C-alpha positions in Angstrom: -22.1 11.8 -27.4 -23.7 12.8 -31.0 -24.2 10.9 -33.8 -21.2 12.5 -35.8 -19.2 11.3 -33.1 -20.6 8.1 -32.7 -19.9 7.0 -36.1 -16.0 8.8 -36.4 -14.8 6.3 -32.9 -13.0 3.2 -33.4 -15.2 0.3 -35.1 -15.4 -3.1 -33.7 -12.6 -4.2 -36.6 -10.1 -1.9 -34.9 -11.0 -2.1 -31.1 -10.9 0.4 -28.4 -10.7 -0.7 -25.3 -12.5 2.5 -23.8 -15.4 1.7 -26.3 -16.3 -1.7 -25.9 -20.1 -1.5 -26.1 -19.5 0.6 -28.8 -17.7 -1.4 -31.2 -20.2 -4.5 -30.1 -22.9 -2.5 -32.0 -21.2 -1.3 -34.8 -19.5 -4.4 -35.6 -22.9 -6.1 -35.2 -24.4 -3.8 -37.9 -21.7 -4.7 -40.3 -22.2 -8.2 -39.9 -25.9 -8.4 -40.5 -25.8 -6.4 -43.3 -24.1 -7.4 -46.8 -20.0 -6.6 -47.1 -20.5 -4.1 -50.2 -23.7 -2.0 -50.1 -23.7 -0.5 -46.6 -19.8 0.6 -47.2 -20.8 2.2 -50.8 -23.5 4.0 -48.8 -21.4 5.3 -45.9 -18.6 6.3 -48.7 -21.3 8.4 -50.6 -22.6 10.1 -46.9 -19.1 10.8 -46.0 -15.8 9.2 -47.6 -14.0 8.5 -44.6 -16.7 6.3 -43.2 -16.1 2.5 -44.1 -16.5 -0.9 -42.5 -13.4 -2.4 -44.5 -10.6 -0.1 -44.3 -8.6 2.5 -42.5 -9.6 6.1 -44.5 -8.4 9.8 -43.7 -8.8 12.8 -45.5 -5.4 15.4 -45.4 -6.5 18.4 -43.3 -3.5 20.9 -44.5 0.2 20.5 -44.9 2.6 22.5 -43.1 6.3 23.1 -44.3 8.8 22.2 -41.7 12.0 22.4 -43.7 12.3 23.4 -47.3 12.2 19.8 -48.4 10.5 18.4 -45.3 6.5 18.8 -44.1 4.4 17.7 -41.8 0.9 15.9 -43.1 -2.2 16.8 -41.2 -4.6 13.9 -41.6 -8.5 13.5 -40.3 -8.8 9.8 -39.8 -12.4 8.4 -40.4 -13.9 5.5 -38.9 -12.3 2.6 -37.3 -9.1 4.5 -36.3 -7.8 3.8 -33.0 -6.5 7.3 -31.2 -4.9 4.9 -28.5 -1.4 4.5 -30.2 1.6 4.9 -28.4 3.9 7.9 -28.9 6.9 7.1 -31.4 4.8 4.2 -32.9 4.5 4.8 -37.1 1.7 4.3 -39.4 1.1 3.4 -43.2 -0.5 5.9 -45.7 -2.0 4.5 -49.1 -2.0 7.9 -51.7 -3.9 7.0 -54.9 -1.0 8.7 -57.4 -1.4 7.9 -61.6 -4.1 4.9 -60.9 -2.2 3.2 -58.3 -2.3 2.9 -54.9 1.4 4.0 -53.5 2.2 2.9 -49.7 4.7 3.9 -47.5 5.5 4.2 -43.4 5.4 7.2 -41.7 6.1 8.2 -37.8 3.1 9.5 -36.2 4.3 13.0 -34.8 1.0 13.6 -32.6 0.2 12.7 -29.6 -2.6 10.2 -28.8 -5.6 12.1 -28.4 -9.3 11.4 -29.0 -10.7 14.8 -28.5 -8.8 16.4 -31.4 -9.7 13.8 -33.8 -6.5 14.5 -35.8 -3.3 12.9 -36.7 0.2 14.4 -38.1 3.0 12.8 -39.8 6.4 14.6 -40.8 7.5 14.1 -44.2 11.4 14.7 -46.2 11.0 14.5 -49.6 13.8 12.4 -51.0 15.3 12.2 -54.4 14.0 8.9 -55.5 11.2 8.8 -53.0 8.4 9.3 -55.3 5.5 9.2 -52.6 7.6 11.3 -50.3 8.2 14.2 -52.4 4.4 13.9 -54.0 3.4 14.4 -50.3 5.6 17.1 -49.8 4.7 18.9 -53.0 2.0 18.0 -54.7 -0.9 16.0 -52.7 -3.5 19.2 -51.9 -5.7 19.5 -48.9 -8.9 17.3 -48.9 -7.2 14.1 -50.5 -8.3 10.6 -49.1 -5.8 8.2 -48.0 -5.7 4.9 -46.5 -4.6 4.2 -43.4 -2.5 1.1 -41.6 -3.4 0.9 -38.3 -0.8 2.4 -35.8 2.4 -0.2 -35.2 5.6 -0.5 -33.6 8.0 -1.3 -30.8 10.0 2.3 -31.2 7.4 4.4 -28.6 7.7 5.3 -24.8 6.4 3.2 -22.4 3.5 3.9 -19.7 5.0 5.0 -17.6 7.5 6.7 -19.0 11.2 6.4 -17.8 12.3 9.3 -15.4 15.6 10.0 -17.5 15.4 9.8 -21.2 17.8 10.2 -23.9 17.2 10.7 -27.5 20.0 11.0 -29.9 18.6 11.8 -33.6 19.4 13.3 -36.9 17.3 14.7 -39.8 14.6 12.9 -40.3 15.3 10.2 -37.2 13.6 13.1 -35.4 9.5 12.5 -36.5 9.1 9.8 -34.2 10.9 11.3 -31.3 8.8 14.8 -31.6 5.6 13.0 -31.7 7.0 11.2 -28.0 8.3 14.9 -26.7 5.0 16.3 -27.8 3.1 13.5 -25.8 5.3 13.9 -22.8 4.0 17.9 -23.0 0.7 17.3 -23.9 0.6 15.8 -20.0 2.0 18.7 -18.4 4.6 16.7 -16.6 8.2 16.3 -18.1 10.8 13.6 -17.2 14.8 14.2 -17.2 15.4 14.8 -21.3 18.4 15.0 -22.7 17.9 15.4 -26.5 21.1 15.2 -29.0 19.9 16.2 -32.5 21.7 16.7 -35.8 21.1 18.4 -39.2 23.6 19.9 -41.9 22.9 23.2 -41.4 20.1 25.4 -39.0 18.0 25.5 -42.0 17.8 21.5 -42.0 16.7 21.4 -38.3 13.2 19.9 -38.4 11.0 21.5 -35.7 13.9 23.8 -34.7 11.7 26.6 -33.0 9.8 23.7 -31.1 13.0 22.2 -29.9 13.9 25.5 -28.5 10.8 26.1 -27.1 10.5 22.8 -25.1 14.3 23.8 -23.9 12.9 27.1 -22.5 9.9 25.6 -21.1 11.0 23.1 -18.8 14.0 22.9 -16.5 14.6 19.2 -17.2 15.1 19.4 -20.5 18.3 20.0 -22.4 18.1 20.2 -26.0 21.6 19.9 -27.7 21.3 20.7 -31.7 24.5 19.6 -34.1 25.4 21.4 -37.4 27.1 18.6 -39.2 28.0 20.7 -41.9 30.2 23.3 -40.1 30.8 21.5 -36.9 31.3 17.7 -37.8 29.2 14.5 -36.4 28.6 15.0 -32.5 31.1 13.0 -30.7 29.3 9.8 -28.7 32.9 10.2 -27.2 32.0 13.4 -25.5 28.9 11.6 -23.7 30.9 11.6 -20.6 31.8 15.1 -20.8 28.3 16.2 -21.6 26.5 14.3 -20.3 27.7 12.1 -17.9 24.5 10.1 -16.7 24.1 9.2 -20.1 24.4 5.1 -18.9 21.4 5.7 -16.5 19.4 6.8 -19.1 16.6 5.1 -21.1 18.1 5.8 -25.0 15.9 6.0 -28.1 18.0 6.5 -31.0 16.8 7.2 -34.6 18.6 8.5 -37.8 21.2 7.1 -40.6 22.3 3.5 -40.6 25.9 4.7 -40.0 24.5 6.4 -37.1 22.5 4.1 -35.3 25.7 1.4 -36.0 28.4 3.9 -34.0 25.5 4.1 -31.3 24.8 0.1 -31.1 28.9 -0.2 -30.9 29.3 2.2 -27.9 26.4 0.9 -25.9 27.3 -2.7 -26.4 30.8 -1.6 -25.3 29.7 -0.1 -22.2 27.1 -3.2 -20.9 24.2 -1.1 -21.5 22.5 -2.3 -25.0 19.4 -3.1 -22.6 19.2 0.6 -22.2 19.2 1.1 -26.0 16.2 1.5 -28.5 16.5 1.9 -31.9 14.1 2.6 -35.3 16.0 2.7 -38.3 14.7 4.1 -41.5 16.6 1.9 -44.4 18.0 -1.5 -45.2 21.5 -2.2 -44.4 22.1 -4.4 -47.7 24.6 -6.5 -47.6 26.4 -8.3 -51.0 26.0 -7.5 -54.7 22.2 -8.0 -55.4 21.1 -10.4 -58.0 20.2 -10.1 -61.2 16.1 -9.9 -60.5 13.5 -11.5 -62.6 9.9 -11.1 -63.1 8.0 -11.7 -59.9 4.3 -13.3 -60.8 1.5 -12.7 -57.7 -0.6 -15.6 -58.6 -3.8 -14.4 -56.5 -3.7 -10.7 -58.6 -2.7 -12.4 -61.5 -0.4 -9.9 -62.2 3.3 -10.0 -62.7 6.3 -7.3 -62.8 10.1 -7.7 -63.9 12.3 -6.1 -61.8 16.2 -5.3 -61.1 17.8 -7.0 -58.0 17.9 -3.9 -55.8 13.6 -3.9 -56.0 12.0 -5.1 -52.9 9.2 -8.0 -53.6 7.5 -5.4 -51.4 8.1 -2.3 -54.2 7.7 -4.7 -56.6 3.8 -5.8 -55.5 3.3 -2.2 -55.3 4.6 -1.2 -58.7 1.9 -3.9 -60.5 -0.9 -2.6 -58.6 -0.9 -5.7 -56.0 -2.8 -5.2 -52.5 0.9 -5.5 -50.2 0.5 -6.9 -46.8 3.3 -4.4 -44.9 4.4 -2.6 -41.8 7.7 -1.4 -41.0 8.9 -1.9 -44.2 12.4 -2.7 -42.2 12.2 -6.6 -41.9 11.2 -6.1 -38.3 7.6 -6.9 -37.7 6.6 -9.4 -39.9 3.7 -8.2 -41.5 4.6 -8.4 -45.0 5.2 -12.3 -44.6 3.7 -14.3 -47.3 4.3 -18.0 -48.7 7.1 -18.4 -51.9 5.6 -20.9 -54.4 7.4 -21.1 -56.8 11.5 -19.4 -57.9 13.9 -18.0 -55.6 14.7 -14.8 -53.7 17.5 -13.3 -51.8 17.5 -11.7 -48.3 18.7 -8.2 -48.9 19.9 -8.2 -45.1 22.1 -11.4 -45.4 22.2 -12.5 -49.0 21.1 -15.7 -47.7 18.4 -17.2 -50.6 15.2 -18.3 -50.1 13.8 -21.3 -52.0 9.9 -22.4 -52.8 7.9 -23.8 -50.1 9.4 -21.0 -47.5 7.5 -17.8 -45.9 10.0 -15.1 -47.2 9.7 -11.0 -45.8 8.8 -9.0 -48.9 10.3 -5.6 -47.4 13.7 -7.1 -47.2 13.6 -9.9 -50.0 14.6 -9.1 -53.7 14.0 -11.8 -57.2 16.7 -14.2 -57.5 15.6 -15.4 -60.9 12.0 -15.7 -61.4 9.2 -16.2 -58.6 6.0 -16.3 -57.8 4.1 -15.0 -54.5 0.9 -16.3 -53.3 -0.9 -12.8 -53.5 
């Protein structure tokens, strides 16, 4: 391995079991030097070399549909390519003087040799960062990265029989799984049901058709909901009578996932179902909001009762811990040192002294977080 490969390989702070000795050497180097100066020199040599944070460079943007694009990123020093197909990463982009963070599913298979990763982003009307990534970020832009996370992922080895049910941008973690299976050259028995409004809205349409043609073991059904209506889960017995025997991964709108969870529960096979949600299911009327104070950062921001504390912190320029942004992974849990906040999913209020999840909580009056 050359010096360039050595420097770009996973660092000690993001340990890779395949390169323990390399990580030990690099970890020792980081510990015997000052925390600031060596990293600054590394950054001058190459913006992707950092001992303090994960970084990446946007290599190219590839249009997938009219409002969606694949973002190809070359990660820098410290990124671990041993992630599981279906996991997501956090990406931070510097826009208008602030870092904006969001999580996106990895669409690339784990591959150290390629040294690149990809995400697919669908621009949403209310999504500032998604719109910027799809239509406004140039190649060469340096981004921050959070390590891959998530339990919505293929196990190793993969099951012999799989059912994927996706809709819209919910296909993004599943295309990563399919690409990973394809890269191995041994595809299990896969049925994939995907829904989109029209043919023009189908992300990765040609790739889905190619996989269907390449493997006798792959069946791809694409439902155009605007002309043909929603896919009827009641027709599973007719089209795929062995669906109860399959391990199922489902990702898409909340209403679709609610229906799927109900059907699988009624069939007594909930243990076969794995779901990923891209949006918080909110309960009840929002509170009036308030002023959120971030005591460590010495910043404040006034927000309404529908804005999460995670979004509030990012709006104020606070470096917020986050993972799934859905209230699942617990990465964003912080102490509430004063005031009250409301859980957007259950409506339950939390008071000072409790630890709260910032990604699913909103201000219920003035409050203070230890961040």
